[in-house]
LUMPA-764828 format. One record per residue: y, z, x of N, C-alpha, C in turn. Coordinates in pm, whole numbers, plus 50000, padded with zeros to 5 digits. Each point is the difference from the previous one (the first is absolute). Example, Ala and Ser with C-alpha at 12.3 -4.5 7.8 and 13.67 -1.06 7.14 Angstrom:
2
494315078051319501195000049911501205000050090 501054992849965501195000650082501095007349923 
This chain:
91
530104777052217499155004850107498584994949976 499424993850097498674994549991499025009750069 498975003749925498975009050053498764991950036 499335004350101498774993150038498915003349897 498984992150003498885002049909499395014050020 499865004250124499445013250031500865011249941 501324998550008500905010149945499895000549848 499924988549938499854999549854498695006549957 498924997350072498715005949969500025015250018 500675004650106500125014550022500805006549887 501034993249955500825005149890499165001049873 499224989849971499135000249882498975011150012 499415001350118499005010450021500605013949979 501215002150048500685012949984500255002949853 500444990049925500255002049857498705003049926 498914993350036498715002649937499525014350030 500215004450123499635013750035500815010049918 501304997549985500865008849922499565000249853 499714988349945499554999249861498665007149982 499114998650095498705006749993500175015049997 500905005250084500275014450001500545004749865 500894992249943500585003549869498925000149893 499164989849997498934999149900499045011750014 499595003150121499075011150022500645013149954 501275001950033500705012249960500075001049848 500344989249933500105000349853498645002049935 498974993950055498675001949944499575014550012 500305006150111499645014050021500785008949905 501264997249983500855008349915499694998049852 499624988149960499854996749859498574997249959 499035006950058498624996949966499715002649853 500795008649937499835002349856500384987749920 500814991350057500454988049930499134987850026 499015001350089499134988850031498815000249906 499714988549938498934999049903498914990450046 498795002649955498924990250011499444998249860 499514988049972499444997849867498535004249997 499404999449883498635004749982499004992150086 500234987150012499104991850082500055004150147 501205002450051500155004650139499365013750019 500195008849902499415013450006498474999150007 499434991749915498544998249999499514994550133 500744990650055499624994250129500055010550111 501095007650004500175010350103498905010649989 499695004149877499025010649979498574994649998 499854987049998498684993350002499155003949880 500604999249881499215002149880500474991049887 499285000349888500264990649890501055005549904 500394991549906501045003849903499545011749914 498705000949971499495011049919500225013550066 499815000550130500215012650073501485003649999 500854990250021501455002649996500405005249862 499484993949894500295004449863499505014349979 498785002850047499405013349988500875010450070 500464997150119500875009350075501325002249926 500544989349941501245001649922499735008949878 498884997849931499675007849881499825014850032 499475003050118499805013950042501235005950069 501084992350007501235004250067499795003250147 499074993050064499785001650143501104992950077 500504989149944501084992250063501134998149900 501215002350045501194997649916500284985050001 500444994949885500314985849991501104997749897 500524988150000500964995849898499554986449949 500484996849882499724986849946501344993349975 500214989050070501264992649991499694986049949 500544996649884499754987049938498514997049991 499225010149965498574998349983499205000050129 500655002050111499344999850130499925014350056 498795004150042499805013350058500484999850145 500835009850035500505001350138499895014550045 499875001750130499915013250062501065000850109 500625011650013500905001750114499155003250123 500494996250114499315003450124499905015250011 501035006949958500025014550004498865005849915 499754994349881498925004749913498634997650064 499844988750067498734996950066499765009950114 501025002650079499885009550111499675013949946 500695004149896499775013249939498565001149951 499514989749933498635000049948499005000950115 500214992450105499085000250114499995013750066 501165006150016500075013350060499275010349914 500194999349867499345009449910498494998150004 499544987550002498574997450005499415004550133 500754998250108499545004350132499865015150003 501005007149946499935014749997498795004749919 499754993449886498875003749916498684997950074 499884989150072498774997450075499845009850116 501105003750060499985009050115499525013949958 500305004049877499615013349950498495000749976 499364988849975498564999849970499175003150119 
């Protein structure tokens, strides 16, 4: 069976939409499994490595060290931001 170019493109588009839905669903379900490294964390938070180290030392942010590399779960970053927001809101 020969499909036209338009049909093939529609088929590809449909599969991409389905894959996008699956990825979004898995990311939402598994945010505890998503990691960012220390460099990404510093970029997102707009501060230097010293501040990130200071926050880790004070246990403000949960982290892990894997093969000598500092990583944070997205869940830990969200938790830290929520806690900091609540603290600021109380002031």
